[in-house]
N, C-alpha and C positions, 0 to 999 in steps of 0.2 A: 210114567209118575206124572198126575196131574199138576196145571200151570197155576200158579198164586192167581192170575188174574179171570179165573174161569175158563180159558181155554179160547176155542171160538164162538163161547155164547155170546152174543146182544150184545153192549154195555147197557144198562139203565140209566136213563137220565136222572141226575139228581131231583131229588122233590125241589121244589120252589115253596119256600115258606110263607107264612100266612102275609105279610108285611109287604113283600114285592108282588103278593096278587094284585093286594086290595090298591098298591101303587099304580100298578099298568091299567087297571078298570080307571084310577081317576084319570090316569094319559089320556084312557080312550074315550072316556067321558067330558072332555076338555075339548077334544079335538073336534066335533061335532059340529058342521056348520053354524046350523043355529044361535049356538053360545059364542060362537067365535064372534058373530054379528052384532050379537046383543051387547060385548062387550064393548065393540069399536063404537057401536051408537055411545054406550054412556059417559067413555071418554073425551066424545066431541064436545058432551057438556062440562066440561070440567075446563074452569076458566085457572090462568096463572094468579098469585096472592099479588095483589097489587101494592101491599105495605101496609094495609088497614081492613079490617072484618067489614062486612056489607053492613053487620050492625051495627058497628063503630058511628056514631056522629062524625061529621066533616070537623076536620081540625083547621081553626084560623090559619088565613094568611102570617105568615112573621113579620111583626110591623119593621118598618123600615128602622136602621139604627140611627141615630141622631148623634149629633157630636155633642160632647161635650161643653155648656156653655163657658165662658171664660169666665173665673173669678173678679168680680166686678172688688176694683181695688177703693180703697178709702179713701171717698171724698173730703176735702178738708173745705170746711166754709168758708167762701170769701170772706175779705178782711173788711170793716165795715169802713166808712167815709172817713174817719178821724184816725184808723191805723193806715189804710193805704196811704195819708198824706204824710204819716210819719212813717212809713217806708222807703215812700218817693223821697224823700228827706234827708234819709239815713243813705240810700243811693247815692245821691248826690254828694253828700260830705266825703264817702267813701273812695272819689273819686279826685280826693285831695290827695289822698295818702301816696298817687303816682308822682307829687310833684316834691317829694320828701324821699329820694333815696337813700336815705340814713336809716339803719333798722331803729335805733334809737329815739328818733324823731318822727318814726310810725308807730312806734308803739303807744308814744306817749300821745298821739293825736288819735288812737283807735280808742283807747283808754278813756281818755277826755270826750269822745261821742257817745262811749258807753253810758259814761257819765252826766251826759247830757240829756240821755234817752234813758235815763233810769226806771222815771213815771211811765214809759211805752214798752210795755214788754217784746209788742210784737213788732218792733224797730231794733229793740236790743235783741232779739233771736232774728232778724236779719244781718247785720252787722256780724253776726257770728257767723251764720251760714257763709255769707260772699267771702268771708274771711277764710275759712275752710275750705270753701270748692276752689279757692287759691293758689291753698297750703300753705297761706300765710299763719295759721291761727296758733300752731305749735310756737313758731319764732318770738313774734306778737307779745304774745300773751307772756311766755317766757321773758322777755325783755322788761314786760311792765315788774315783773316781782324779782327782775336781776337786783341785787344789789348794787346801790347807790347810784342807779340811773336817774340824771338828773332831769328828765322831763313828767317825769314820772311822781304825783301825790298820793296820799295816802288816800281819799277817796276813791282813787280811777282804780284800783286792786281792791275795794269794795264792790266799784261796779261792775268789773269783770267776775267775781263770782255771781253778782244779780245776775249777768248776762248767761254766765252758763250755768247756771241755777235751770231760768228758765230752758234753754235747750236742751238741758237734758230730757226737763218734763216733757220737750214738745217732740225730743228725737232727734232733733238736728246734730248733736254731739251725743255718742252711746259709751259709757262705762269703758267698752274697750277701747274705745279712742284717750280716755284720760289714762289708762294703762300702759298704753303703747307710748302717750305722751313723758308720763313720767320714768321711762326708761331710755328717752331719745337724749337729745345734746342739751335740753332744758331740764334736766331729770331732777336735780334738786329745786329748780323753779316749782314747776310742775307738782312735785313733791309737796310741797308749800300752797297751789292752787287747793289742790286734795283733800289737804287738811282744813283749808279754811273753807270749802265747799263743802266738804260732813258735817260743818260746825253749823254753816249757813243751813243744813238740809234737817238738822234735830229739831 
């Protein structure tokens, strides 16, 4: 009985496909000495990428960053000689308040000073500014509008309203200050001041 594999017949190698033959011929061609040297020489001329094309113009160097200049604050014009003299007079008069420890007396003097400077808005504003810095503005002006204060006359109240109007215009006193005072110890008095100030500004 004959065997399936053909017995002792020599086995025939399988036929190679056309693709395998062409691939082998490519490998044989590439392994030629001349071609290998040619490729090495070509690779020697290739440079690594430097970040820009040879055809691109050179980029300018980045300008050094400059620090942002500080914002210039609004400079107030210097007072005129007459205003400077009036302000100096107000500063001298403010020194008198220390000689009167009683709040009633101090409020009367402060309001009288404002009345004396009623024609000098710069010195009136100076008095308000100094009293605010000292923390006495709320108390002294509240005392002026306190009922039955024996040291205060009606023109003094008017002078306070006029001085506060100037101070508001110049930013020495703000609306927030007035609202805070109208909720403080002298709430009722500052509400009267606010009402009088509102009438004066109409």
